N, C-alpha and C positions, 0 to 999 in steps of 0.2 A: 395327493397320491399321483405319481407319474402316470401319464397316459401313453398308450401305444400310438406313435405317429402314424398317420394314415392320410390318404388322398381320395377324394370323390370327384369324378368327372361329372360335370353338369351339362345337360342337354335340354333343348326345347324341341318339341315336335311341331314342325311348321306345315301349314296346309299344302304348300306347293313344293317345298324343298326337302321334305322328310326330316330326318334327325339332324339337328344343327348343334354343333358344339358351342356352348356359351362360355365356359370357363372351368375353373378348378377350385374346389374347397379343400383346404389343407389344415389338418390339426397337428400341432407339434407336441413334443413330450411334456410340455407344461400345460397342455389343454387349450392353448390359444388357437383360434380358428380364423382363417382368412379366406376371402373369396377374391380370386384374381380373374378378370375377364380375359378370355382368349384373344390374342392379337388379331386373328382372322375375323372374329365377331366384331371387335372394336372398329376395325377399318372397313367393314362392309356397310355401305349406306343403305342396302336393301335388307338389312338384318330384321328379323321379327322383334317386336317389342317384348322385352323380358319384364320390365317394371316401368310403370308411368313415373315413378319416382326418379328414374334414370333416363327419362325421355323428354326431349325438348321438341314439341310439335312444329316449331318454327325454324329450327336451325340444327342440322346434324352435328355441327361442331359442338354445340351445347350438349347433345346426347353423348358424344364421345367423351367430353369432359366429365360428365356425371358417371358414365360407366367406368372411367379410369380412376375416379376419386377413391381414396382408400378409407376415409374416415368412417363411412357407413357400411363397410364390408368386413368388419373385424368383430370377433366375439372372444371373450376371455373365459377361462376356467371351464371350457367345454361347452359354453353357450354358443349358439350360432349367430352370425350376423343377423340383424333384425328381420330382413326380408325372408331369409330362410327359416328362421324361428317361427315366423308366421304361417309356415306350411304345416306345422306339427299340431297334433291334438293336444288339448289341455284336459284338466279335470279327470273324470272317471275313465275316459278312454285312454288317456296317457298312463294312468295307473294300471290299467289292464295290459297295455303294451309292456310296461316295465316288469310286471309280474311274469309275462311270457318270456321275457329276456332272461329271467333267472337271476340268481344272486350275482352281485358284482357292483362295481362303481360305474353306473351308466350315466352318460351325459347326453345333451341334445345331438351332438355329432353322431353318437351311437344310434340314437333313435332314427335320425335321418338315414344313416347307413342301412338300417334294417328295413325302413319303409319306403326307400327312395324310388322303387319301381312303380309305386301307385300313389302319387301325390296329387293334391288338388291341381287342376289345370293341366298344362301340357309340359311340365318340367319333370325330368327324370334324373336322378343321381345314381351313379354306379361306382363301385369300388375300383380303384386303379392301383391299389397296393394290397397286401394281405389284409383280410378282414379282421379287425380287432376282436378278440374273444368277448369283449364287453358289449358287442352288438347282439349277443345272444345266438341261439341256434338258428341257422338258416342255410338254405341251399342256393345255388345259382342256376338261372335259367335265362332263356332268350326272351327279351321284351323289346319289341320294336327294333330288332337287330342288335340290341345291346346285351351284354352279359350282366344281368341284374340280379339283385338279391331276392330270394323267395323265402320269407320267414316261415319257420315252423310255428304252428299255433293258430289261433282263431283270427288274429288281427294281422292282415297282410297289406294294409292300406293306411293312408293318413287322411284324416278329415279334420279341419280346424274346428275349434269350438270346445265348450265344456260339456255339452249334452251328450249322453251316451248314444252312439249311433253306429251302424254298420253299413257296408255296401252289399249290394246284391243284384241279381238279374232275374226278371220274371221268366219262369219256365212253366208253361201251362198256367195252372191256378196257384203255383207256389213261387216263393222267392228263395233263390239258392245263392250260395257264395260263388264268386267268379271262379272260372277254371284256373288251373295253375298258370301263373304268369299273365292272367287276364285282369280286367278291371270291371267294377260294377257300374251299371248304368243308372242305378237309383240308390238313394240313401234310405236306410231303414232306421227310424227313430223309435226307440223302445219306451215302454211305460216307465214312470218314475215313482219311487216310493215317497219321495219328498213332495212332489207336485201331482196329486191324484188327477187322473184323466187328462194328462198333458197332451197326448197325441190327439185326442178328440178336440181339446180346446184350440190347439194350434191349427188343426184342419179347419175348424169353424172360422178362426181369424183370417186364414188365407182366403177362404171363400168370401168373407165380408169385405176384405180389402179389394178383392177382385170386383165386387159389386160397385165400389166407388171409383173404379177405373185403374187400379194398380195392376201392373203386369206381374203376375206371380208365377213362380215355378209350379209346374203341374204336380198335383199331389192327390193322394187318396188314402182312406182308412182300410186296413186289411186285418183280418183276424190273426192273432199271434200264432195260431195253429198252422197258418200257411207258410211260416218262416222256417227254413231249414238252416242248419250250420251255425246257429247262434245258441250258446249255452242256455238251457231252459230256465236257469235261475235268474238270468238277465231279462227274461220275458214275464216274470212272475207277478209283476205289480199292476197288471191291467190286461184287459181282453184284446185290445187293439194296438196295432202299431201304425205309425204314419209313414207312408212311402212317398218320397219326393223324387221325381225324375231329375236327373242331373243335367244341367245345361252345359257342363264342361265335358260331356261324353256324348258320342254318337252311337247310332244303332249298330254300326259295324265295328265298334271297339275303338274308334278314333278319339282323339282328345282335342279339346278346345281350350286355349289358354285363358286363364282368369287370374285376377288378383284382387284382394280386398283392400279397402282404404287404410286399414291398419298396416298392411305391408307397404303401401305406397309411402306412408308417413314414418314408418319404422316404429309404430306403437306396439309395444310388447306388454303382455299381462294386463294389469288394470289401467294402463295408459290408454287402452282402447276407449275408455270413458272420459279421459281428461285431456288428451293431447290435441284435440281439435273440437270444433263446433259443427253444428249442422250446416252453417254457412260455408265452412271449409269444404264440406262434401259438395255442395251446390257449385262452389267455385271450381272444384275439380271437374265436375260435369261440364261446366261452361268451357273450361280450358281444353279438355281432352276428347270429349265425345265427338264422333264424326257426324252426329245429328244432334247438336247441343240443344237446339230449341225443343225438340221432342223429349229429350232426356231430362231437361230442366223441368218441364211440365210433369214428367213422370215422378221426379224427385219431390215436387210440390205435393202431388197426390199422396205419396208415401208419408210425408210429414202429416198431412191431414188425417190419413188413416191411423197413424200412431196416436194422434191426439184423441180421435174419436174412440179408438179401441182401448186406449190406456196401455199401449205397448211401451214399457219402460226399459226395454233391452235392445233398442236399435242402435247399438254402438258401432264403432268404426269397422269391425270385422263383419258386420251384417250389411254393409254396403260394398258391392263388388262391381268391377268392370270386367267385361269379357270381349274377346277378339274373334267374332264368329267367322269373319272372312278377311283375306289380306287387305290391309289398309282401313279396316273398320274397327272402331273402338266404341263400345256402347255400355251404358249402365245395364248391368245384368238383371234378369228377373228377380223379384223380391223373394226373400226366404226368411225363415226364423221369425215369423210374425206371431207374437204371443201377447194376449191381453194380460199383462203381468198384474194388473190391478185386481184380477180375480184371486190372486194368491197373496198379493201385498197391496191392500187398498190404498195405502199412502204413497205408492210408488210414483216416481217422477221420470221425466224424459232422460234417456241415457246420455245424450249430447245436448249441450245448451243450445237453445234456439233464440236468437236475437235477445240475449241477456236473460233468458229465463229457462229453468228446468221444469216449471210447473205447467201441467197440461191446462189447468184452468186459466192461466194467464195468456195463453196464445190467442191472439186476436188478428183481425184483418190488417191492422196497422203494422204489425210485425212482418206480415207477408209483403206489404207495400215497401217496407224498408229493404227487404231482400231483393225485390225487383229493382229498386234504385241502385243497390250495391252492384247488381249485375248489369246495370244500364239497360234494363228491359222496361217495356211499358207496364206500369203497375196494373193497368186495367186487364191486361192479358193474364197476369198471375191471379188477380182477384177473381176473375171469371172462372178460372180453373178451381180455385178453392171453393167458391160458392157452388159450382156444379157438383163437386165431390160430396160436399156436406148435404146438399139437397138429395142426391141419390141415396145416401145413407138414411136420411130421415124418411124418405118415401118407401124404401125397399127393405131395410133391415127389420122393421117390426114384423113383417110377414114371414121372414125366413129364419131369423135368429132362434126362435124357440125350438124349431126342428133341428137346428145345428148344435145348440148348446144345452137344451133342456130348459124348462120353465124358470128355475131358480136363477141360473146364471144369466139367462136372457134378460130377465127383469133387472138384474143388477147392472148389466151393461147399458140397457136402454134407458133406465132411469138416470144413469150417470150423465147421459148426454145433456140433460137439463142443467147440469152444474157448469157446463163449459161456456166460457165467454164467446168463443167462436160460433157455437151453435146459436146462442141467444142473439148475437149480432145478425146472423143470416136470417133467422126467423123474423127479426124485427124489420129487416129490409124487405122481406117477402110480404109482410103485412102492409108496408107502406106502398109497395109496388105490385099489387095483385095482378 
């Protein structure tokens, strides 16, 4: 079916320069979509980073070449170029958006047209031609000085991922939807009929990861009765919601740019599990982080936490970089940490780690191989691994029952005995009391 040709201007909100034009997304009548970087952005050596996939930290001419390259900036049949597709929701939230758009032939370009005023990070897309009817009912309003779409309906934002979630702002003891044209400072993750107690389990896992040294996004459990502006039927599967403070938003409504590893690599859909390995992530940290030693150790702690918790869903889109200040690139706080083994006991690691997906096969030797790959002192990495495991063994038994309840606590704590990594470190501790 022929599509209405349309153009979206693409902007990034910069800390010091305000709204910066990045380029143009264009859909033609056949549904082909292309992104063309603005000449002014391309030639500006002080430009903010849009994507680390189009950034060369050592040579600006390399960055210009990557920005100008066409191959990774094209989508067919209404799909967006991979980086932009990675901004959109998947799963249940995408289905809800499509329902609110109404009947019609909706594609990814339409979804981005609709939600472009409130995307993850600091990117905004705004219509620069007539808005196609296939984008569904929406109004226009001012957002950071741009004439941007304000959708009619519940979902006025985009959050990546398949889990059903909403944005909100704390107002007294309640969580309410952002004001018209505004943005939410927190993410509200609602209960699931498929995974009972998911908000409570994820909250517990975030606290347990924090105990072993992982830098996690701030979160808390809140009664579903405190949530406004979310349809009651979407809150009906549990008593609590998980509220996660956004690290890409500021208290005054500002935006901090972020991107996930899936966007950097162009991994769409299930390729977030298959397109790279955990070593790829660590190599990204080493290459791009402005404090790579600190962030490499943080990445190591996260891998340890995944193994100990049985988190089998730490795929490419659950690793992100953010840009908190000009010239600063850091591994973002951790999020979406879930002990999936509580729901799928035979689950495995989402990304291969030194040739294995099996939690039980992860051992100290694999971490030593990562250290050599990064040309780091293996002793530095091993000390970090051992310290994280010892903190879990010493502290989790006293806190996990209160976090998870006795049954699930026993399940997770007994599982530690099956892990090679735990047995190795316990053995070393016995030899070196």
